[in-house]
C-alpha positions in Angstrom: 190.7 112.3 71.4 188.4 112.7 68.6 185.1 115.3 68.7 182.8 113.1 68.3 184.8 111.8 71.7 184.8 114.8 73.5 181.3 115.6 72.7 180.7 112.3 74.0 182.1 112.6 76.8 180.9 116.5 77.9 177.2 114.9 76.8 177.4 112.1 79.2 178.5 114.2 81.9 175.7 116.9 81.6 172.6 114.1 80.9 173.3 112.6 83.5 173.7 115.5 86.0 170.3 117.1 84.3 168.5 114.0 84.5 169.4 113.7 88.3 168.0 117.4 89.6 164.5 116.1 87.8 164.0 113.1 89.2 164.4 114.7 92.2 162.1 118.1 91.5 161.4 118.6 94.7 164.8 118.8 96.2 166.7 120.8 93.2 164.0 123.0 92.2 160.9 123.6 94.5 162.9 125.0 97.9 164.3 127.8 96.1 160.4 128.3 94.4 159.2 128.7 98.7 161.8 130.6 99.5 161.4 133.2 96.9 157.7 133.4 97.5 158.6 134.3 101.2 160.7 136.8 100.3 158.0 138.1 97.8 155.3 138.0 100.9 157.8 140.3 103.3 160.1 141.9 101.3 158.4 143.2 98.8 154.8 143.3 99.8 155.1 143.9 103.2 158.2 145.7 104.0 157.4 147.2 100.4 154.3 149.1 100.8 155.8 150.8 103.8 159.5 151.3 101.8 157.4 153.0 98.3 160.0 153.5 95.8 163.8 152.6 95.4 165.8 153.7 93.0 162.7 155.8 91.1 160.2 152.3 90.9 158.3 150.0 93.0 160.2 148.8 96.1 158.5 145.1 94.7 159.8 145.3 91.4 163.1 146.5 92.2 164.0 143.3 94.5 162.3 141.2 91.7 165.9 141.2 89.9 167.7 140.6 93.1 165.6 137.6 94.0 166.1 136.2 91.2 169.8 136.7 90.9 170.2 135.2 94.6 168.1 131.8 93.4 170.7 131.6 90.4 173.4 132.2 92.5 173.0 129.9 95.1 171.3 127.1 93.2 174.0 127.0 90.5 176.9 127.1 93.2 175.3 124.4 95.1 174.5 121.7 92.2 177.9 122.0 91.3 179.8 121.5 94.5 177.8 118.4 95.3 177.3 117.0 92.0 181.6 116.8 92.0 181.7 115.8 95.6 179.2 112.5 95.4 181.2 111.9 92.2 184.0 111.6 94.3 183.0 109.9 97.4 179.4 108.1 96.8 179.3 107.4 93.2 183.0 107.4 92.7 182.5 108.2 88.9 185.3 110.6 89.5 187.6 108.1 88.9 186.6 106.4 85.8 187.0 110.0 84.5 190.6 110.5 85.9 191.5 107.3 84.3 190.7 108.3 81.1 192.2 110.8 78.4 189.1 113.2 79.2 191.1 116.2 79.0 190.9 119.0 82.0 189.1 121.2 80.6 186.4 118.7 79.2 185.9 117.9 83.1 185.5 121.8 84.2 182.5 122.1 80.8 180.8 118.9 82.0 181.1 119.4 85.9 180.0 123.3 85.1 177.3 123.0 83.1 174.8 121.3 84.8 175.2 123.8 87.6 174.8 126.8 84.3 171.7 124.4 83.5 170.3 124.5 86.9 171.2 128.1 87.4 168.6 129.5 84.6 165.6 127.3 85.1 165.4 127.8 88.9 165.8 132.0 88.1 163.1 131.5 85.6 160.8 130.0 87.9 161.5 132.3 90.3 160.7 135.1 87.7 157.5 133.5 86.9 156.5 133.5 90.8 157.2 137.1 90.7 154.6 137.7 88.3 152.0 136.8 90.9 153.1 139.6 92.7 154.0 142.3 90.5 150.6 141.8 88.9 152.6 140.9 84.8 154.2 144.9 85.8 158.0 144.0 85.5 159.2 145.5 82.2 162.6 144.3 80.6 164.8 146.7 79.3 166.8 144.5 77.4 166.2 140.7 77.6 169.6 140.1 75.8 172.0 141.7 78.8 169.2 140.3 81.1 169.9 136.5 80.2 173.6 137.5 79.2 174.0 137.6 83.0 171.8 135.1 84.3 174.7 132.8 82.2 177.5 134.8 82.8 176.4 134.5 86.6 175.4 130.9 86.6 178.8 130.3 84.9 181.0 131.7 87.8 179.2 130.5 90.7 179.3 126.8 89.0 183.1 127.4 88.6 183.2 128.5 92.6 181.2 125.5 93.6 183.8 123.1 91.6 186.1 124.8 93.4 184.6 123.7 96.5 183.3 120.7 95.6 187.4 119.7 94.6 188.5 120.0 98.1 185.6 119.1 100.6 186.9 116.2 102.1 183.0 115.9 103.7 179.7 117.2 103.5 180.3 119.6 106.0 182.7 121.0 103.4 180.4 121.8 100.9 177.7 123.3 103.1 180.2 125.4 104.8 181.2 127.9 102.3 177.6 129.0 101.7 176.5 129.4 105.0 179.7 131.6 106.3 181.1 133.4 102.8 178.6 133.1 100.5 175.2 134.0 102.0 176.6 137.2 103.6 177.9 138.3 100.0 174.6 137.8 98.1 172.8 139.6 101.2 175.3 142.3 101.6 175.5 142.5 97.1 171.9 144.9 96.9 169.6 142.2 96.7 167.1 144.3 98.9 168.5 148.0 98.5 170.5 150.2 95.9 173.9 151.5 97.2 173.5 155.0 96.7 170.7 154.6 99.5 173.5 153.5 102.4 175.8 155.9 104.5 178.5 157.4 102.4 181.0 155.2 104.9 179.4 151.7 103.5 179.2 152.1 100.3 183.1 151.6 99.4 182.3 148.0 101.2 179.6 147.2 98.7 181.8 148.1 95.7 184.5 145.5 96.5 181.4 142.5 96.9 181.3 140.7 93.6 178.2 139.9 93.9 176.9 143.7 93.7 178.2 143.5 90.5 176.4 140.9 89.3 173.4 141.3 90.6 173.9 145.8 89.5 174.2 144.2 86.0 171.5 142.3 85.9 168.8 144.6 87.4 169.9 147.0 84.5 168.7 144.5 82.3 165.2 144.7 84.1 165.0 148.9 84.5 167.6 150.2 82.7 169.1 152.1 85.3 172.2 151.1 87.5 174.6 152.0 90.4 177.4 151.6 88.3 178.3 151.6 84.2 177.2 148.4 83.0 180.3 147.5 81.1 182.3 147.7 85.2 180.1 145.0 85.6 180.8 142.4 82.6 184.6 143.2 83.1 184.3 141.8 86.8 182.2 139.2 85.7 184.7 138.2 83.0 188.0 138.7 85.6 186.1 136.2 87.7 185.4 133.4 85.2 189.3 133.8 83.8 190.0 132.6 87.2 188.0 130.2 88.1 188.8 128.3 85.1 192.6 128.7 85.9 191.7 128.0 89.4 189.9 124.4 88.4 191.7 124.0 85.8 194.8 123.7 88.0 193.6 121.4 90.4 192.0 119.5 88.1 195.7 118.7 86.1 197.8 118.8 89.3 194.8 116.1 91.3 194.9 118.3 93.9 191.9 117.1 96.5 191.4 114.3 94.5 194.0 111.9 94.5 193.2 109.7 97.0 
């Protein structure tokens, strides 16, 4: 394929997904706003007034990065997994892509890019909502690190969602991973607490949770403090990207879960 044909293929997949998510914005954007607002009210306002501070900052300000990252993780994963699954079973448009000369890496890029767009947009909306609860008191230590972790986290979980979308044989297969695997990892990844506030015996359990490193790096972009060095979080992100790209490339290249 020529560079123009590659771009046309990529742009078509991305545009289709972006148009879809804005067309049904009540389903793609609004739920995250409502859920995050409830979290801010319950954990930030009600419990935060009793907890006081966490990691040397007000508890409300402490949970903002975690809740933004929570929205990014869940929406980028859900977007890619459902988009690919619907293309495979409902619209059957995946068959047209498979018979075309579109290379596997471009298929990955096309489907994953939509998840990145939705994840970053939802994260931005949740961050804007948080301003109503913090009184515009959020300080940003490094905008570059914050944006970098937001995009990379969206990439990681969009890639993970693509693996789920490839393997899923029914809509239940799409929902089971977020419910029984992703949600526990997110809540145990340091969204509402610092790892140093846990008993020493439980801290190693948090360190084996990959989501902890994503939230840790993102929170550093806000507050300039982190539970572990920022380089470690970046290394974990890079390793996850390489691993998931390899898995997706292999699945698409061999047709596992695609060929009926």
